[in-house]
Every structure is written in C-alpha cells, then in structure tokens.
N, C-alpha and C positions, 0 to 999 in steps of 0.2 A: 519632169527633170527630177532626178534624184539631188540628193544632198553629197555634197564633197565629201571625200574621203578624209582629208585632213585641212588644215589653214592654209596649206600651200597650193592645193588642188583647187583652184578659182576659174579653170576654164582648160578646154584642150591648146590653146596659144601657148600657155605658161610653162616652161620647161620644169620638169621633177625637181624637188630639192633635191642636193647632194646628200648620200647616204653616210650616217655617223661612220666612226670609225669601228673595226671589228675589236670583237673582245680580245684583250690581250694583259700582259704586264703592263704596258702604258695606259691601257684606258684604265685598269684597276688603280693606278697612282692618280691617275686624273680625278678619279672619284675623289681623293682627299682634298682637293681644292675646290670642290663644289662647282665646278665648270658644267656648263651644258653642252652637250656633245652635239645636239642638233644645229646650234648656233656656231661652235666651233666647227663644223663640217664646211660653214661658208669661208673659213680661212685656216685651211689645214696647214698653213705655216707657222701658225702659233701654237700647234701640238706640243713642240718638243720643249717651248719654256713651259708649259703647264705641266707637262710630264714630270719635269725637272722640279717645280715647285712642290709636285706631291710627294716626290721623293723627300724633299725638304720636310715636309710635314709628317710622313711616315717615319723619317728618321727622329724627329721631335717626340714623336708619340712613343717609340721605342724607348727614348733617353727617359723619357717621363717614367715608365713601367720599370725600367731599373733602378732609377732612384726609389720609385716607391717599394721596390722589391727589398732594396737596402736599407730602407728607413723602417719599415715593418722588421725585417730579419733583427734589427739592432734594439729595436723598442721590445720584442718580445723575448730577447736573448736567443735565438734560435729558430729554426725553421718550424712554421706552423701550417696545419691543412689548410686554413682557409687562405694562405697567402697566393698561391697559383690561382684562387678566384679572384681575390679584389686586384691583383695587378691588372690582369687582361681589363678588367672592368673601369681602372682609373686611364690605361690606354685610350680606350674607347672614348672616354670623356675628353680627353687632351685631344685626340685626333678631332673630336666632334668641334670643339670649341675654334681648333685653328682652321678648319673648315668654314665656319661662321666667319671668322675675323677676315679670311682671304676673299669668301663670297660675298661678303658684304661694305669691303672697302673699294671704292673706286677713286680713280684720278680723273674725274671729268673737270667740274671748276674749281680752282685752286682753293678757293676760301671754305668751300664747301668740303673739299676734299680733306683739308686739314683738321676741321672740325670734328669729321668722323674719323681720321686716322688716329689724332693724338690720344684719344680715351681707348683706342683698341691697342696702339702702341704701348700705353701706360699697362693696360691689362696682361699684354704678353712679358713685358718685364718684369711685371709683381709675378706673373706664375715663372717666368725662367729664374728669379730668385729663390723661391719654395723648391723648384727641382734641382736647383745647385748644389744648397747646402747637402744635401746626403750623399751625393756625388762627390763633394768636396771631402766628406769625411771617407768614401772609399778609396780617393787618392792618398790621402793620409793615414791610412788604414794602420800600416805597419809603426810609425812614429807614436800613432794615438796608443796602439796596444802595449809598446816599449814604455811610454809614459805614465799609462795606468798602472801597469805592473810596478813600476819604481814608485810611483805616489802611495800603492795600497802597502808595498812594503815596508815604506818610511812610516804610515800609521801604525803598523803593527809594531816595529821597532819603537815608534815613541811611547806608544802605550805600554809596553811591555816595560821600559825604563822608568814611565811613572808608577806602574803599579809596583814596581821592587823599592822605588826610593820612599813609596808612601806606605809601605807594609814590611817594614823593617823587622829583622828577629829581635823581640824584647830581652834588654840586657846586654844588646852589641854596641859598639860605637855608633853605628849607623841610625839607632833607634832615639839616640841623643843630639842627631844633627838636626839644624833648623828647617831642613828640607822636608823632614819626615812630619814636621807640624805646620806646613805651611797652609794657607786656606784652600788653594787648589786641588790638595791632597782629597778633600772632602769627596769628591766623585771618583777616587780611586781605589776608597778602603773597599778591602774584602772582608766578607762575612765568612768565618771559619767555624760558626756555630759554638758549641759547648767545649771543644777542643782546642780552641784557641786561648794561648797565653793570657791574653788580655781579658777575655772572657773568665778564665778560671782565677785571675788575679784578683780581680773584682770582686769574684765570690769569695775568695780565700778574705780579702778586706773586709767584707760583710758579715762574715761568721767570724772574724776575729773580734769586730767590733760589737757583736754581740754576746761574745763569750767574755769579753772585758766589763760589760757593763752587768752583765748575770753574775760574774765571779764578784765583783763589788757588792752586789746585791745578797749574795748567799754570805759574804764574809762579816757585813755588817749583822745581817739575822742568826748567822752563827755566834757571834761576840754577844748580842743580846740575850740570845738563849741561854748561853753559857753563863751569864752574869742572874738570871732568873733561876736556873737549875741550882746554883751554888747557895743563894741564899736560900732557897727552900732547905736545900741539904744541911745546912747551918742552924735553922730553925727546928729540924727534925732531930738533930744530933745535940739540941740543948746549949750549942755556943752561944755566949752572950755577945750582943752586939746593939749597936743602933738600930731601933726598930725591930729587934728580937726579943722573944720573950724569955729566952734561957732556959727553957725546959723540955727536958728530953722526952722523946715520942712523938706518934702521928697524933698532935692536937689539931684544935682548930686551924690554928695560923700555919701549922706543917700543913695540912691538906690543900689551905687556900692557896699558898705560894707553890706548891706543887701543880694545881689545876691553873694557875695563872701561866705557868711555864709552858704546860703542855698546850694551853691555848693560842699561846704567842706562836708554838711550832705549827699549829694547825693553820691559824689566820696567815702568816706568811710562807705557807707551803716549802718549808724549808726541805723536806724529803724531795717534792717535786722539782723544785729548784736544784739539787744537788743531781737528780737525773739527768735533765736538762742539759746542766753544766758539762756532765759526763757526756751526753751525746753531742754535743756541739765539739768538745774536744777531738770525739772520733771522727767528726765530720771535718774538722780541720787539719788532723791527719791525712785523712782520703785526700782533700783539695790539694794537701801539699805535695801529695805524692803523683796525682795526676798533672799538677802544674810543672812538677820535674820532667815526666815524661812528654807533656807538651812543647816546652821549651826545647828539648831535643830534637822532636817530631816537627816543629814549625817551620822550618824550612822547607822540608817535603811537602807538607801541607799548602805552604803559599805555593810552591812551584806547580802543584797540581789545580789549584784554583787560577793562578795566572793563566795557565796552558787551555784550561776551560774557557775563560774570557776571551782569549785570543783565537779560540776556535768559534766562538760565538759572532766574532768580528767578520773572520774569514767567511763565515757562512753568510753574513748579512752584505757582504761585498758582492758574492753571487759573479753573475755574467756582466762584462760591460756594456751600459744601456746606453741609449741615445743621448739623454742630457749630458752626462757624465762624457761622453764624446765630445759633444759641442764645448762642454767646459775645458778639457783637456786641449783641444784644438786652440782656443782663445789662450791659454795658457802658452803653448808653443808659439803662436804669433806673437804675443807680447815678449817673449825673450828671444826670439830670433827675427831679425830682419829683413832674412832672405826668404824665410817663411812667409812671412807678410806679403812679400812682394809677389810671389808665387802664389798665395793665395788668391789674393784679389784679380791676378791674370785668369787663373783658372775659373774662378768667379766669373768675371768679366765674360769668359769666352764660353761659358754656358749659358747666361744671360743673353748674347747674342745670338746663340744657337737656338735657343727658344724662341726670341723675337725675330727670328729669320723668315719665316713665312710672311709676317706683315711687311718686314723691311723689303723681300722680294718683290712684293706686290707693288711696293711704292717705285722701287726701282724701274721696274718695267713701265711705269707710266700709264697713261691712258692708250691701252691698247684697240686694235681694230676689233677684237673681240667684244671689249666694253662697250664700245660704242654701238655694235649691232644688238648686244643684251638690252642696253639702254633703249634703244629706238624699238625691239622688240617689247621690252617692258611697257613703254609708252604707249605703242599700239595697243597691246593687249589689255591697258588702263582706259584708253577711249573707248574700245569696242566694248569694255564691261559699262563704262558709264551709259553706252548707248544701251546695252542691254536694259540695264537700270531704269533708263528712260522710257524706254518700250513697255518695260513691264509696270512702271506707274501709269504711262497713257492706257495700257490695257486694263489696268485696276480701276481707273478713274470712268472709262468708258463702261464698263461693265456694271459699275456703282449706278449710272446714270440708267440703266436698263433697269436694274432692280428698282431702283426709286419711280421710275415709269410705271411699271407693273404694279408697285404699290400703290401708286397712285389712280391706276385705272380698277383694282379692288376696292379701295376705300369709296370711288363714285359710285361703282355699283352697290355697294354696301348701303349707300344713301338714297339712291333710286329704290332701291326693295324696301328700305323704310318707309319712304314718302308712299308707295303703292299700298303697303299695309296700312298705313293711315288713312288713304282714302277710302279704301275698301270699309275700314272699320266705322267711318263718318257716315258712309252710304247705308250702311245697315243701321246706323243709329236712324239716321233720316227716315229711312223706311217704318222702322216701328214706331216712331213718334208720328208719322202721317196715319198710320192704321190705327193707334190709338185716339188722334183727333175723330176720325171717321166714325168710328166707335161711339165715342161720346157724343157726337153730334145725332146720330140716329136715335141712340137712348134718349134724348133729351126732347126731340122732337116726337117720340111715341108717348113718352111722358106728358108732353104738354096737349098735343091733341087726342091720345087715347089710340087704343087698336083700331088700324084700318081696315074697311070692308074689304072682301076679297074681288069686289067689282073696281076696287080704287087703284089695287095694284096694277101695274102694266102688265100687258100680255107675255107670257112667257117667265116671269119673274114671281119666285115664291116670295113667300112671308118668312124673314129670318129674323130671329130674335137673339140678339148679342147678349153674351154672358159677360160682364165687365170683370168678373173674377177670373175668366179666361185668358189665357195669353194670346195677346195680339199676332196675329200673323204678320210674318216677316220674311224680307229677302235676304236669303242668306248665300254670303259669295266665300267661296273656299280660297284659300292660298293658291298661288299660280304652281303650275306643274312645271315639269324640268323642261318641256318644250316651250313654256311662257304663257300658256293660256290657263284659263281656270276650269276647273273641276266641277 
C-alpha cells in the first residue's frame, strides 16, 4: 500500500481538501499578511478581510518608500543614482516586518494575546514615528523653503552690516564710533594685506620712529664731530686757547686732533647713518603717497572683500538639508499654534496608518482562520513530537543491536585466546614428557651398561638418545577458517 500524497489523503472515505484560491490580485495582497492559503480555503468567507488587510500592509510599505525617498533626497540635496535601489529595499523590509507582525499576532487567550500584542504595537508605533517625520517635511515643504530662504537672507544681511561697521574707512566719523572698536568685531575684521590704510599707517609710524631716532643720533654725532674738527683746525692754525699749543703748522698735536676727529667719524658711522637717514626719508615719502591712495581706494577694497566673504557664506549654505528642515519646522511650530496643531494631527495620522496592520488584526479578534491555524500547528507539533520519539526509540533499539554484536565479538575473541592458550600448554607438556623419557633411558643405560641384542624385545631396535638433540614434540597449528586444526 503506497504512502498518501499529502497530509489530508488519509483514506478513500475522506473527502479531498478544498482547493486554495486562484492566483490574482487578491491572493497577491494576502501574501503581505502571511496567511496560509491551504487553511484559508476551509473558511473562504474570511478571504475578503485578509485581502483588505493585505492592501493596508502594501499601502504602509508604499508610504514607507515615499518617506525614505524624501529623506534621502533632502539628505543628499538632490537625486542620487542609488536612491531607486535603496527605496525598494526599504519597502521590502517594511512589508516583511508588517507581515511578521500580523502573522505572529493572535487573539486567542486574552492575557497571552496582550503580552504578544503590546510589544508589536509599540514597534509599529515607533516605526510610524520614524516614517511620519519625512512625510511631515513634505507636507510643509513650501513653508519650510520660504522660511529657510528668509533666514539665509537675514544671515547675509546681518553679516554684511557687521562687516561694514567693523571695517570703517580710516579718518571718517564711523571709524571713531565705539561700535567699530567693540570686542565682537574681532570676528569681522577683514584682512586687506599691505594696501590697507591701517597697515600702511602702521608702517609709516614705524618708519617715522626709526627716522626720528636715527636723526637724533646723527645730529649728536655731527655736533661732536664738528667740535673735534674745530679743535684740530685751531691747533693747526696756531690759535691760542685752553689745551692748545698756539703754534702754527701741522705739528704733533695738530695731527693727533685730526686723527681723533677722523676716528670718531669712522666709529660712529656718520656717513652710513646719513645715507640710512636719507633712505628712511625716501621710504616715508613713498609710504605717505601709498597711504593717501589707499585711503582714497579703501572703500572699494572693503566692498570687494565684503562681497567675497558673502559669496563664501552663500556657497556654504548650499541646498537645504534634512537637519535644517527639521530645525525650520520646529521654529514654525513654536511661532504658530495652528501649525503645531496640524503637525500633531498629521503625525498621529501617519503613526496610526503605520500601526494599522496590527490594529486591524486586533479588531478582527480571534477568527475561524486563527483557530484552524492554531489547531493545525498543534497537530503538526504533536506529529513532530511523535516522530521525534520514534526516532529516539529507533536509535535506542539500534544501539542495543550494536551493543549485542560487540558483546558477541568480545566473547569469540575470549574463546580464541583461551583455545590458543590450551594448545600452547599441551605442546609444552608434550615436550616436557619427551625430555623426561629421554633422561630416564639415558640414566638406565648409564647405570646398567649397554644391553645385549638378545635382551631387547623382538622387533625393537636399540636407540641411543642424544641429549643435545631437540626432543620430539607434538605441534598443533592454529585453527583454520572452518574451525579445525591444520
């Protein structure tokens, strides 16, 4: 008798099971609920509600895909090639999660059902919160874009005002205002390089300080040198005076005084300092000319620098990102109570929609399909337990067979060892008896001498035993395959 084709074919008297529904849109939608079509075929009246729940699950997955597409678009600031690949994967994950939530939620016993339902409901609500936020950004997209554009323009305007206040044209009334020297201006000072009036004025002040110090030194050295030169001239001309000889001509004192004057001129670098002073005066004149031009062109340079700085700020702003959208939405909510109410209404709606698969499962209660499924699963569990017990019994019985076979082999091995020991003992006794007989004959011949031929019994020849020769023995070989001896 052959095996039944399936678990329902238990005999010719049992009617065949009902056929599952044909493939179509309804059955495809029911796939999203995890329902078993072979069991649902027994209650075809519940197909409609499971088809509806499947539509809800598919709708939730589509909403999740739209949410992910919007989030990725705003995160990367535009369309990317991987978005069409990532969005379907996210939708497949959501539909698989909802399918598991529905197929694993049963409203059998109330206490057990709620213990299973609450974690699943919490998970679906958390997932709804995640999916609802990007969709909220899409609902308020226009208001968010307008607010972001306004905030960015305000940032540009404020920065431009601070830059102009903190970088006034030197010599103007604005440069003397307290706002131009406020500590907050440290972050708004523009670097104009060597062409800025401040830098040129600082350079001019430094050159002027060097020129004045060098001018003082040159003046003192020149005065002292003039005194030494005058004293040498008076000595050489014979002019009388204190410390002078009064003798005319280039005498010793005249030469000494002239050498002292020349040495002072060389030691104090009067010529070099005079040339350096002349160069400093030329540099001061050149810087003064540049300072005048810089003051005249300062406004143009400041405007160019401010425009370059503002262009950098605009480039840094770029496209509106996801975090900036969330921040702007929070600002709109905090400023407008109507926006706050509509935001929460839309958020709650999206959360309920995302949790709707589990909610529908709860509202349906414990259906006939659920009872059939639980019964079928219980039957399958019992059958599997019986099969497991049968497998354990089969393994135990086979273990007894193997253990008995091993015992038989062990006993046969003991018998073979005992038989070998008996044969070896018999051989040993035979050899010992032969030796004893040979020794006895030898002792007798030694005691009475060689016997005459007439003394020997008839038909028996005289035999001399060689004690050094190996005694005759009876050898037994090992048993052959048939159990005998060779």
